[in-house]
N, C-alpha and C positions, 0 to 999 in steps of 0.2 A: 503493499501499500505506499501512495506518496503522501509525505506528510504535508497537512493544510499549512497554507502561507498566512490564513486569516480568517475571520469568520468563527461563528459558534455553530451547534447542530443541538436541540435539545428534544430527549424523548422520554415524555411523562415529566419534564421540569429537570432531568436529569441530562447533563453535557456529555455528549459523545467524545469522548478523549481519544486522541490517535494512540495507537496500541493497546486498548482495551477491547480487544477481540473477544472476550468472553460474553460482556455486555451486549457487544454488537452483533454477536451471533444469534442471541435469544430472542432480540428485538427487532434484527432485521434480516430479512430472507430473501431470498433471490431464485426467480424461474428464469431459465435459461431457453434461447430460441429452438435450440435441436435438443430435445429430449435422447435422443439416440447416441449421441455423443456424449452428454452430461450427466446420463446415469451408466454407472459401472456395469458391464455385461456380464460381469461372473460374479455378481453379488444377487441374490434373492432379494425381493420388493422388502422382504421381511427384515435383511441386513441392512438394506439401504436408507428404511427408516429409523431403525435401532440406532445406528452411529451416530448421529446428531442427539439423541436421547442421552447415549452412554457418556458423550463427551460435554455435554453441557447441564446435565440435570445429575441428582441422587435418587431419581426413581430406581426402585427393585424390579428385579427381570419382568415379574408379574404386571409390574403397572406400567411399564413402558410397553409390553403384549398390548395391554387394553388401550392404550395411547394410541398405539399404531393400528387397532383395528377401528378405532373409536375415528380415526383422521381420516381412513381408507372409506370408511363409511361417509363422512363429511363430503368427498370430493366424487361421490358414485362408483367407487370401488367396491369388490365383494372382498369380504374377510379370508376366502380360498385364495385370492391372487396373492398373499404373502410368500407364496412357496412357487411363486412363477418368478421366471428372470424377466427384464426388460424386452428382449426379443419377442416373446411370447404376447407382448400386448400389443393391441390396434395404435395406429398414431394418436386418436383421440385419448385412449387410455393412459399412454405414456406420458402425455402432457398433464393430464390429471395426475399421474404418478410424481410428475415433477410440481405439480400444486400443492400435493398432500408432503412431499418434503420440504417444501417452504411452511405449512401449516404447523409440522409438528411440533414446534417448540412454542407456539401459540404466540407467535411475532405481533409487533404493532405497524409493521411496515413490510411491505412485500416489494421488492423492484422487480419487473417484469421485462425482460431486455425483447421485446419483439415475441413474445412467448406464444402467440398464435399463428404469428405469420405462415407457418406451414400447413397449417389445417384447412381443410376446405370452408364452405361459407355456414353449411350446416353445422360441423362440430364446433366452429369458432363463436358460432350464436349460442350454442351450447355452454362454453368453457366462459364467455361472457356473463351469461346468465347466472351462472355457478359462482363465479367470481362477485359478482354484485351482490348475490345473496348472502355468500359468507360474509362480506363487508357489510352488510346490514346485521347481521348475527354476531359476529366478532369485535366488530370495531376495528377492522384491518384497514389502512390507508394504503393505497398502491400508487406505486412510481411507474407507469407504463411509457417504455421507450419506444419509440414506431416514427415511422413516416407516413403512417395512413392515418391521414387528417379524419377521413369521413369517421372511423372506430373513434376517434377520439372526443368527436361531436358527441358522440351516443353516450361514453361512459365516462368522460372525465368533468370535475366541476372547475377544475384550473387546468392551464396550459402554458408549458415556457417552451420558447422555440430559440434553438440553438443554431450558428451557422461558424463552422471553423472554430469550435470549442469556445464561442462566447456566446452568450445570453443576449438576442437582440429583440426578443420581446416576450411579455409574459401576462398574465392577468387571469381574468374568468374566460373560461371557454367561449361563452356566448360573445363575451366583446371584442376576442381577438379574433375569431372567424366572422364576425359581422363587420368590423372595421380594422383589417390586417393592416399595420403600418410599415411593416419590412418587406422589401421584396422576395424574399423566400418565402414568408407566411402566404403572400400573394400566390406564388408558383404552386405552392403544395395545395392550396386551394381550388386552383383553376385545374390542378393535373387529377382532383378528385371527381369535384363538381361540374367542370368544365366551364363553370362561369363565377363571377364573384357571388358571394354569399348573401343576396338578399332574403328580404323575409320572406317571399314566395320560395325560393331554393332551399331557404332551412326548413320551410314546412313539407315541402315536396320529398325531402330527405330523409324519410321514416325509416 
């Protein structure tokens, strides 16, 4: 990790300090773009989900087993899947496993790096609905990294646009998309909607 030069990040009023990996690992988790390369192919699902618990909690084996089963049910996987290897799952199930791995420690923040980009529209919609449902039930905040401006319109409250490593625009999703200030934002909007996001275009994109 690169040491920050300035600024402060608070989670539950607790400052996130450089090098405090234990605190960060429990409260900030990640879902990667390609589950096929981010999941260990030599480990069963039970092992994949058990490792963060062994590393970051004091739970006994039976307590860990119960939390694994509970988490799998939360994301729509069956308890029987614990004995599977990742390659035995369908693409949508693999990304559900990636979500389960992120949820296993009951984090406050989940960073999703183009986590749904490889899925077809049907599976993507299912995962979006699941993530929003879990957000409502668990109080999770998502940081979703994407160039898919249309999806951001539907699932985000706030949007931050970056260009060459610099923040060029930020604000509520509705404000930024309706009145973009930066050329990159305007290009992303035009690339998805084919036009400026007028009130009529906003209503049509349901």
